[in-house]
Backbone atoms as SQL, in Angstrom:
CREATE TABLE atoms (id INTEGER PRIMARY KEY, chain TEXT, resi INTEGER, resn TEXT, atom TEXT, x REAL, y REAL, z REAL);
INSERT INTO atoms VALUES
  (1, 'A', 1, 'MET', 'N', 14.907, -0.068, 18.242),
  (2, 'A', 1, 'MET', 'CA', 13.487, -0.354, 18.120),
  (3, 'A', 1, 'MET', 'C', 13.226, -1.747, 18.707),
  (4, 'A', 2, 'GLN', 'N', 12.054, -1.897, 19.308),
  (5, 'A', 2, 'GLN', 'CA', 11.659, -3.180, 19.878),
  (6, 'A', 2, 'GLN', 'C', 10.165, -3.375, 19.661),
  (7, 'A', 3, 'PRO', 'N', 9.696, -4.619, 19.710),
  (8, 'A', 3, 'PRO', 'CA', 8.253, -4.846, 19.579),
  (9, 'A', 3, 'PRO', 'C', 7.524, -4.436, 20.853),
  (10, 'A', 4, 'LEU', 'N', 6.326, -3.942, 20.695),
  (11, 'A', 4, 'LEU', 'CA', 5.539, -3.440, 21.823),
  (12, 'A', 4, 'LEU', 'C', 5.325, -4.496, 22.899),
  (13, 'A', 5, 'HIS', 'N', 5.210, -5.754, 22.525),
  (14, 'A', 5, 'HIS', 'CA', 4.948, -6.782, 23.532),
  (15, 'A', 5, 'HIS', 'C', 6.123, -6.986, 24.494),
  (16, 'A', 6, 'THR', 'N', 7.305, -6.428, 24.182),
  (17, 'A', 6, 'THR', 'CA', 8.453, -6.524, 25.078),
  (18, 'A', 6, 'THR', 'C', 8.693, -5.225, 25.853),
  (19, 'A', 7, 'ALA', 'N', 7.850, -4.224, 25.643),
  (20, 'A', 7, 'ALA', 'CA', 8.028, -2.919, 26.290),
  (21, 'A', 7, 'ALA', 'C', 7.797, -3.011, 27.794),
  (22, 'A', 8, 'GLN', 'N', 8.488, -2.160, 28.543),
  (23, 'A', 8, 'GLN', 'CA', 8.345, -2.114, 29.992),
  (24, 'A', 8, 'GLN', 'C', 7.029, -1.455, 30.368),
  (25, 'A', 9, 'VAL', 'N', 6.385, -1.978, 31.386),
  (26, 'A', 9, 'VAL', 'CA', 5.149, -1.394, 31.905),
  (27, 'A', 9, 'VAL', 'C', 5.450, -0.006, 32.467),
  (28, 'A', 10, 'GLY', 'N', 4.609, 0.968, 32.108),
  (29, 'A', 10, 'GLY', 'CA', 4.734, 2.316, 32.633),
  (30, 'A', 10, 'GLY', 'C', 5.715, 3.212, 31.906),
  (31, 'A', 11, 'GLN', 'N', 6.442, 2.699, 30.937),
  (32, 'A', 11, 'GLN', 'CA', 7.413, 3.484, 30.181),
  (33, 'A', 11, 'GLN', 'C', 6.755, 4.038, 28.924),
  (34, 'A', 12, 'LEU', 'N', 7.056, 5.271, 28.600),
  (35, 'A', 12, 'LEU', 'CA', 6.482, 5.923, 27.432),
  (36, 'A', 12, 'LEU', 'C', 7.318, 5.625, 26.190),
  (37, 'A', 13, 'TYR', 'N', 6.647, 5.196, 25.128),
  (38, 'A', 13, 'TYR', 'CA', 7.289, 4.863, 23.859),
  (39, 'A', 13, 'TYR', 'C', 6.600, 5.625, 22.731),
  (40, 'A', 14, 'ARG', 'N', 7.250, 5.624, 21.568),
  (41, 'A', 14, 'ARG', 'CA', 6.640, 6.127, 20.335),
  (42, 'A', 14, 'ARG', 'C', 6.626, 4.991, 19.319),
  (43, 'A', 15, 'ILE', 'N', 5.594, 4.987, 18.505),
  (44, 'A', 15, 'ILE', 'CA', 5.452, 3.948, 17.490),
  (45, 'A', 15, 'ILE', 'C', 6.345, 4.273, 16.295),
  (46, 'A', 16, 'ALA', 'N', 7.162, 3.297, 15.912),
  (47, 'A', 16, 'ALA', 'CA', 8.055, 3.439, 14.768),
  (48, 'A', 16, 'ALA', 'C', 7.474, 2.787, 13.522),
  (49, 'A', 17, 'GLU', 'N', 6.712, 1.685, 13.718),
  (50, 'A', 17, 'GLU', 'CA', 6.134, 0.988, 12.579),
  (51, 'A', 17, 'GLU', 'C', 5.039, 0.047, 13.056),
  (52, 'A', 18, 'VAL', 'N', 4.142, -0.273, 12.136),
  (53, 'A', 18, 'VAL', 'CA', 3.141, -1.323, 12.348),
  (54, 'A', 18, 'VAL', 'C', 3.289, -2.267, 11.163),
  (55, 'A', 19, 'GLN', 'N', 3.717, -3.491, 11.446),
  (56, 'A', 19, 'GLN', 'CA', 4.033, -4.448, 10.399),
  (57, 'A', 19, 'GLN', 'C', 2.818, -5.269, 9.994),
  (58, 'A', 20, 'ALA', 'N', 2.827, -5.683, 8.757),
  (59, 'A', 20, 'ALA', 'CA', 1.836, -6.649, 8.272),
  (60, 'A', 20, 'ALA', 'C', 2.339, -8.044, 8.623),
  (61, 'A', 21, 'ASN', 'N', 1.411, -8.998, 8.739),
  (62, 'A', 21, 'ASN', 'CA', 1.767, -10.378, 9.045),
  (63, 'A', 21, 'ASN', 'C', 0.825, -11.291, 8.269),
  (64, 'A', 22, 'ALA', 'N', 1.391, -12.182, 7.484),
  (65, 'A', 22, 'ALA', 'CA', 0.582, -13.082, 6.644),
  (66, 'A', 22, 'ALA', 'C', -0.289, -14.012, 7.477),
  (67, 'A', 23, 'LEU', 'N', 0.120, -14.316, 8.705),
  (68, 'A', 23, 'LEU', 'CA', -0.670, -15.195, 9.567),
  (69, 'A', 23, 'LEU', 'C', -1.862, -14.481, 10.201),
  (70, 'A', 24, 'MET', 'N', -1.814, -13.143, 10.202),
  (71, 'A', 24, 'MET', 'CA', -2.918, -12.339, 10.747),
  (72, 'A', 24, 'MET', 'C', -3.282, -11.248, 9.738),
  (73, 'A', 25, 'PRO', 'N', -3.867, -11.640, 8.604),
  (74, 'A', 25, 'PRO', 'CA', -4.163, -10.653, 7.564),
  (75, 'A', 25, 'PRO', 'C', -5.107, -9.563, 8.068),
  (76, 'A', 26, 'GLY', 'N', -4.768, -8.342, 7.739),
  (77, 'A', 26, 'GLY', 'CA', -5.607, -7.208, 8.117),
  (78, 'A', 26, 'GLY', 'C', -5.358, -6.682, 9.513),
  (79, 'A', 27, 'CYS', 'N', -4.548, -7.362, 10.308),
  (80, 'A', 27, 'CYS', 'CA', -4.308, -6.914, 11.680),
  (81, 'A', 27, 'CYS', 'C', -3.608, -5.552, 11.700),
  (82, 'A', 28, 'ASP', 'N', -2.668, -5.330, 10.797),
  (83, 'A', 28, 'ASP', 'CA', -1.985, -4.038, 10.731),
  (84, 'A', 28, 'ASP', 'C', -2.984, -2.920, 10.430),
  (85, 'A', 29, 'ARG', 'N', -3.925, -3.183, 9.539),
  (86, 'A', 29, 'ARG', 'CA', -4.949, -2.188, 9.202),
  (87, 'A', 29, 'ARG', 'C', -5.834, -1.899, 10.412),
  (88, 'A', 30, 'GLN', 'N', -6.231, -2.952, 11.129),
  (89, 'A', 30, 'GLN', 'CA', -7.069, -2.771, 12.317),
  (90, 'A', 30, 'GLN', 'C', -6.339, -1.972, 13.388),
  (91, 'A', 31, 'LEU', 'N', -5.056, -2.254, 13.591),
  (92, 'A', 31, 'LEU', 'CA', -4.281, -1.493, 14.564),
  (93, 'A', 31, 'LEU', 'C', -4.202, -0.025, 14.157),
  (94, 'A', 32, 'ASN', 'N', -3.991, 0.234, 12.870),
  (95, 'A', 32, 'ASN', 'CA', -3.958, 1.616, 12.379),
  (96, 'A', 32, 'ASN', 'C', -5.288, 2.316, 12.632),
  (97, 'A', 33, 'GLU', 'N', -6.385, 1.619, 12.396),
  (98, 'A', 33, 'GLU', 'CA', -7.708, 2.211, 12.606),
  (99, 'A', 33, 'GLU', 'C', -7.967, 2.523, 14.072),
  (100, 'A', 34, 'LEU', 'N', -7.348, 1.763, 14.971),
  (101, 'A', 34, 'LEU', 'CA', -7.490, 2.018, 16.410),
  (102, 'A', 34, 'LEU', 'C', -6.620, 3.185, 16.878),
  (103, 'A', 35, 'GLY', 'N', -5.692, 3.622, 16.024),
  (104, 'A', 35, 'GLY', 'CA', -4.834, 4.749, 16.386),
  (105, 'A', 35, 'GLY', 'C', -3.372, 4.401, 16.553),
  (106, 'A', 36, 'PHE', 'N', -3.008, 3.152, 16.288),
  (107, 'A', 36, 'PHE', 'CA', -1.608, 2.747, 16.359),
  (108, 'A', 36, 'PHE', 'C', -0.921, 3.195, 15.081),
  (109, 'A', 37, 'LEU', 'N', -0.492, 4.460, 15.080),
  (110, 'A', 37, 'LEU', 'CA', 0.095, 5.102, 13.912),
  (111, 'A', 37, 'LEU', 'C', 1.517, 5.539, 14.231),
  (112, 'A', 38, 'VAL', 'N', 2.369, 5.546, 13.224),
  (113, 'A', 38, 'VAL', 'CA', 3.753, 5.969, 13.391),
  (114, 'A', 38, 'VAL', 'C', 3.799, 7.358, 14.030),
  (115, 'A', 39, 'GLY', 'N', 4.623, 7.482, 15.078),
  (116, 'A', 39, 'GLY', 'CA', 4.796, 8.759, 15.772),
  (117, 'A', 39, 'GLY', 'C', 3.930, 8.935, 17.000),
  (118, 'A', 40, 'GLU', 'N', 2.897, 8.111, 17.161),
  (119, 'A', 40, 'GLU', 'CA', 2.008, 8.220, 18.328),
  (120, 'A', 40, 'GLU', 'C', 2.697, 7.687, 19.577),
  (121, 'A', 41, 'GLN', 'N', 2.375, 8.294, 20.720),
  (122, 'A', 41, 'GLN', 'CA', 2.881, 7.806, 22.000),
  (123, 'A', 41, 'GLN', 'C', 2.042, 6.628, 22.456),
  (124, 'A', 42, 'VAL', 'N', 2.699, 5.670, 23.096),
  (125, 'A', 42, 'VAL', 'CA', 2.028, 4.468, 23.567),
  (126, 'A', 42, 'VAL', 'C', 2.692, 4.006, 24.864),
  (127, 'A', 43, 'MET', 'N', 1.891, 3.405, 25.739),
  (128, 'A', 43, 'MET', 'CA', 2.407, 2.897, 27.004),
  (129, 'A', 43, 'MET', 'C', 1.700, 1.594, 27.360),
  (130, 'A', 44, 'VAL', 'N', 2.468, 0.598, 27.786),
  (131, 'A', 44, 'VAL', 'CA', 1.889, -0.631, 28.320),
  (132, 'A', 44, 'VAL', 'C', 1.539, -0.343, 29.777),
  (133, 'A', 45, 'LEU', 'N', 0.264, -0.440, 30.110),
  (134, 'A', 45, 'LEU', 'CA', -0.187, -0.156, 31.472),
  (135, 'A', 45, 'LEU', 'C', -0.128, -1.378, 32.373),
  (136, 'A', 46, 'ARG', 'N', -0.361, -2.542, 31.781),
  (137, 'A', 46, 'ARG', 'CA', -0.471, -3.759, 32.585),
  (138, 'A', 46, 'ARG', 'C', -0.281, -4.978, 31.703),
  (139, 'A', 47, 'ARG', 'N', 0.222, -6.033, 32.297),
  (140, 'A', 47, 'ARG', 'CA', 0.342, -7.331, 31.629),
  (141, 'A', 47, 'ARG', 'C', -0.410, -8.362, 32.447),
  (142, 'A', 48, 'ALA', 'N', -0.877, -9.390, 31.774),
  (143, 'A', 48, 'ALA', 'CA', -1.478, -10.513, 32.490),
  (144, 'A', 48, 'ALA', 'C', -0.377, -11.243, 33.251),
  (145, 'A', 49, 'MET', 'N', -0.776, -12.064, 34.190),
  (146, 'A', 49, 'MET', 'CA', 0.180, -12.792, 35.016),
  (147, 'A', 49, 'MET', 'C', 1.163, -13.598, 34.171),
  (148, 'A', 50, 'LEU', 'N', 2.426, -13.556, 34.532),
  (149, 'A', 50, 'LEU', 'CA', 3.497, -14.320, 33.887),
  (150, 'A', 50, 'LEU', 'C', 3.660, -14.017, 32.404),
  (151, 'A', 51, 'GLY', 'N', 3.362, -12.793, 32.011),
  (152, 'A', 51, 'GLY', 'CA', 3.580, -12.372, 30.632),
  (153, 'A', 51, 'GLY', 'C', 2.590, -12.914, 29.632),
  (154, 'A', 52, 'ALA', 'N', 1.513, -13.503, 30.100),
  (155, 'A', 52, 'ALA', 'CA', 0.496, -14.046, 29.194),
  (156, 'A', 52, 'ALA', 'C', -0.360, -12.912, 28.624),
  (157, 'A', 53, 'ASP', 'N', -1.241, -13.258, 27.709),
  (158, 'A', 53, 'ASP', 'CA', -2.167, -12.284, 27.125),
  (159, 'A', 53, 'ASP', 'C', -3.220, -11.918, 28.139),
  (160, 'A', 54, 'PRO', 'N', -3.821, -10.775, 28.051),
  (161, 'A', 54, 'PRO', 'CA', -3.513, -9.676, 27.139),
  (162, 'A', 54, 'PRO', 'C', -2.588, -8.646, 27.795),
  (163, 'A', 55, 'LEU', 'N', -2.182, -7.672, 26.994),
  (164, 'A', 55, 'LEU', 'CA', -1.481, -6.493, 27.476),
  (165, 'A', 55, 'LEU', 'C', -2.498, -5.369, 27.461),
  (166, 'A', 56, 'VAL', 'N', -2.501, -4.555, 28.479),
  (167, 'A', 56, 'VAL', 'CA', -3.356, -3.373, 28.511),
  (168, 'A', 56, 'VAL', 'C', -2.479, -2.205, 28.071),
  (169, 'A', 57, 'VAL', 'N', -2.884, -1.555, 26.985),
  (170, 'A', 57, 'VAL', 'CA', -2.068, -0.539, 26.330),
  (171, 'A', 57, 'VAL', 'C', -2.867, 0.748, 26.205),
  (172, 'A', 58, 'ARG', 'N', -2.205, 1.877, 26.481),
  (173, 'A', 58, 'ARG', 'CA', -2.853, 3.173, 26.280),
  (174, 'A', 58, 'ARG', 'C', -2.173, 3.885, 25.129),
  (175, 'A', 59, 'ILE', 'N', -3.009, 4.394, 24.240),
  (176, 'A', 59, 'ILE', 'CA', -2.534, 5.231, 23.146),
  (177, 'A', 59, 'ILE', 'C', -3.462, 6.434, 23.099),
  (178, 'A', 60, 'GLY', 'N', -2.904, 7.617, 23.220),
  (179, 'A', 60, 'GLY', 'CA', -3.732, 8.819, 23.335),
  (180, 'A', 60, 'GLY', 'C', -4.585, 8.730, 24.579),
  (181, 'A', 61, 'MET', 'N', -5.879, 8.936, 24.432),
  (182, 'A', 61, 'MET', 'CA', -6.803, 8.861, 25.570),
  (183, 'A', 61, 'MET', 'C', -7.541, 7.529, 25.612),
  (184, 'A', 62, 'SER', 'N', -7.153, 6.584, 24.753),
  (185, 'A', 62, 'SER', 'CA', -7.840, 5.296, 24.654),
  (186, 'A', 62, 'SER', 'C', -7.000, 4.182, 25.267),
  (187, 'A', 63, 'THR', 'N', -7.686, 3.198, 25.828),
  (188, 'A', 63, 'THR', 'CA', -7.036, 2.040, 26.424),
  (189, 'A', 63, 'THR', 'C', -7.551, 0.791, 25.721),
  (190, 'A', 64, 'PHE', 'N', -6.623, -0.098, 25.357),
  (191, 'A', 64, 'PHE', 'CA', -6.963, -1.310, 24.630),
  (192, 'A', 64, 'PHE', 'C', -6.308, -2.512, 25.281),
  (193, 'A', 65, 'ALA', 'N', -6.911, -3.662, 25.111),
  (194, 'A', 65, 'ALA', 'CA', -6.291, -4.940, 25.469),
  (195, 'A', 65, 'ALA', 'C', -5.836, -5.586, 24.167),
  (196, 'A', 66, 'LEU', 'N', -4.553, -5.873, 24.079),
  (197, 'A', 66, 'LEU', 'CA', -3.995, -6.494, 22.878),
  (198, 'A', 66, 'LEU', 'C', -3.400, -7.845, 23.222),
  (199, 'A', 67, 'ARG', 'N', -3.549, -8.778, 22.314),
  (200, 'A', 67, 'ARG', 'CA', -2.820, -10.041, 22.450),
  (201, 'A', 67, 'ARG', 'C', -1.344, -9.760, 22.158),
  (202, 'A', 68, 'ALA', 'N', -0.476, -10.569, 22.720),
  (203, 'A', 68, 'ALA', 'CA', 0.960, -10.394, 22.494),
  (204, 'A', 68, 'ALA', 'C', 1.293, -10.473, 21.006),
  (205, 'A', 69, 'ALA', 'N', 0.611, -11.342, 20.265),
  (206, 'A', 69, 'ALA', 'CA', 0.856, -11.481, 18.823),
  (207, 'A', 69, 'ALA', 'C', 0.520, -10.187, 18.078),
  (208, 'A', 70, 'GLU', 'N', -0.523, -9.491, 18.515),
  (209, 'A', 70, 'GLU', 'CA', -0.875, -8.205, 17.899),
  (210, 'A', 70, 'GLU', 'C', 0.152, -7.147, 18.276),
  (211, 'A', 71, 'ALA', 'N', 0.506, -7.096, 19.560),
  (212, 'A', 71, 'ALA', 'CA', 1.481, -6.108, 20.030),
  (213, 'A', 71, 'ALA', 'C', 2.849, -6.319, 19.385),
  (214, 'A', 72, 'ALA', 'N', 3.166, -7.554, 19.010),
  (215, 'A', 72, 'ALA', 'CA', 4.448, -7.845, 18.369),
  (216, 'A', 72, 'ALA', 'C', 4.565, -7.197, 16.994),
  (217, 'A', 73, 'LEU', 'N', 3.449, -6.831, 16.390),
  (218, 'A', 73, 'LEU', 'CA', 3.467, -6.172, 15.079),
  (219, 'A', 73, 'LEU', 'C', 3.799, -4.687, 15.177),
  (220, 'A', 74, 'VAL', 'N', 3.748, -4.142, 16.388),
  (221, 'A', 74, 'VAL', 'CA', 3.976, -2.714, 16.601),
  (222, 'A', 74, 'VAL', 'C', 5.414, -2.510, 17.078),
  (223, 'A', 75, 'GLY', 'N', 6.225, -1.861, 16.261),
  (224, 'A', 75, 'GLY', 'CA', 7.596, -1.535, 16.638),
  (225, 'A', 75, 'GLY', 'C', 7.622, -0.196, 17.339),
  (226, 'A', 76, 'VAL', 'N', 8.309, -0.131, 18.486),
  (227, 'A', 76, 'VAL', 'CA', 8.351, 1.102, 19.274),
  (228, 'A', 76, 'VAL', 'C', 9.787, 1.452, 19.645),
  (229, 'A', 77, 'TYR', 'N', 9.994, 2.702, 19.998),
  (230, 'A', 77, 'TYR', 'CA', 11.269, 3.145, 20.556),
  (231, 'A', 77, 'TYR', 'C', 10.963, 4.020, 21.758),
  (232, 'A', 78, 'LEU', 'N', 11.900, 4.087, 22.673),
  (233, 'A', 78, 'LEU', 'CA', 11.753, 4.860, 23.898),
  (234, 'A', 78, 'LEU', 'C', 11.515, 6.322, 23.567),
  (235, 'A', 79, 'ASP', 'N', 10.517, 6.927, 24.200),
  (236, 'A', 79, 'ASP', 'CA', 10.205, 8.333, 23.964),
  (237, 'A', 79, 'ASP', 'C', 11.068, 9.185, 24.880),
  (238, 'A', 80, 'SER', 'N', 11.772, 10.135, 24.312),
  (239, 'A', 80, 'SER', 'CA', 12.647, 11.002, 25.105),
  (240, 'A', 80, 'SER', 'C', 11.907, 12.190, 25.703),
  (241, 'A', 81, 'ASP', 'N', 10.623, 12.351, 25.399),
  (242, 'A', 81, 'ASP', 'CA', 9.818, 13.468, 25.912),
  (243, 'A', 81, 'ASP', 'C', 9.303, 13.122, 27.306),
  (244, 'A', 82, 'THR', 'N', 10.102, 13.417, 28.333),
  (245, 'A', 82, 'THR', 'CA', 9.744, 13.025, 29.698),
  (246, 'A', 82, 'THR', 'C', 8.613, 13.858, 30.270),
  (247, 'A', 83, 'THR', 'N', 8.361, 15.051, 29.725),
  (248, 'A', 83, 'THR', 'CA', 7.252, 15.854, 30.247),
  (249, 'A', 83, 'THR', 'C', 5.917, 15.184, 29.958),
  (250, 'A', 84, 'SER', 'N', 5.793, 14.531, 28.812),
  (251, 'A', 84, 'SER', 'CA', 4.548, 13.820, 28.498),
  (252, 'A', 84, 'SER', 'C', 4.356, 12.633, 29.408),
  (253, 'A', 85, 'ALA', 'N', 5.436, 11.954, 29.769),
  (254, 'A', 85, 'ALA', 'CA', 5.341, 10.803, 30.652),
  (255, 'A', 85, 'ALA', 'C', 4.853, 11.230, 32.033),
  (256, 'A', 86, 'ALA', 'N', 5.269, 12.390, 32.490),
  (257, 'A', 86, 'ALA', 'CA', 4.861, 12.877, 33.806),
  (258, 'A', 86, 'ALA', 'C', 3.390, 13.316, 33.799),
  (259, 'A', 87, 'ASP', 'N', 2.935, 13.853, 32.697),
  (260, 'A', 87, 'ASP', 'CA', 1.573, 14.367, 32.596),
  (261, 'A', 87, 'ASP', 'C', 0.585, 13.340, 32.072),
  (262, 'A', 88, 'GLY', 'N', 1.053, 12.188, 31.657),
  (263, 'A', 88, 'GLY', 'CA', 0.185, 11.212, 30.993),
  (264, 'A', 88, 'GLY', 'C', 0.375, 11.349, 29.502),
  (265, 'A', 89, 'ILE', 'N', -0.174, 10.435, 28.765),
  (266, 'A', 89, 'ILE', 'CA', 0.000, 10.457, 27.310),
  (267, 'A', 89, 'ILE', 'C', -0.887, 11.548, 26.724),
  (268, 'A', 90, 'ALA', 'N', -0.270, 12.365, 25.890),
  (269, 'A', 90, 'ALA', 'CA', -1.006, 13.474, 25.268),
  (270, 'A', 90, 'ALA', 'C', -1.690, 13.020, 24.006);
């Protein structure tokens, strides 16, 4: 498992966890409300220059810009379902 902010651009992942963080209260809840739920497929589409904020992330049919600190709360693992990667995120 790795944090979403370290994920490779264009690689399909699945969400393993969304952590709470005392420095950003409620951020885990907000991410869950946006659809960042355990088991969902997620892909980093783009990063700002030199790894700075934001990251452009697709989950389902929605695209979001996340700060690296927010993306760091999302634990992901590589998705072995290569058919979904070829067809886009389902």
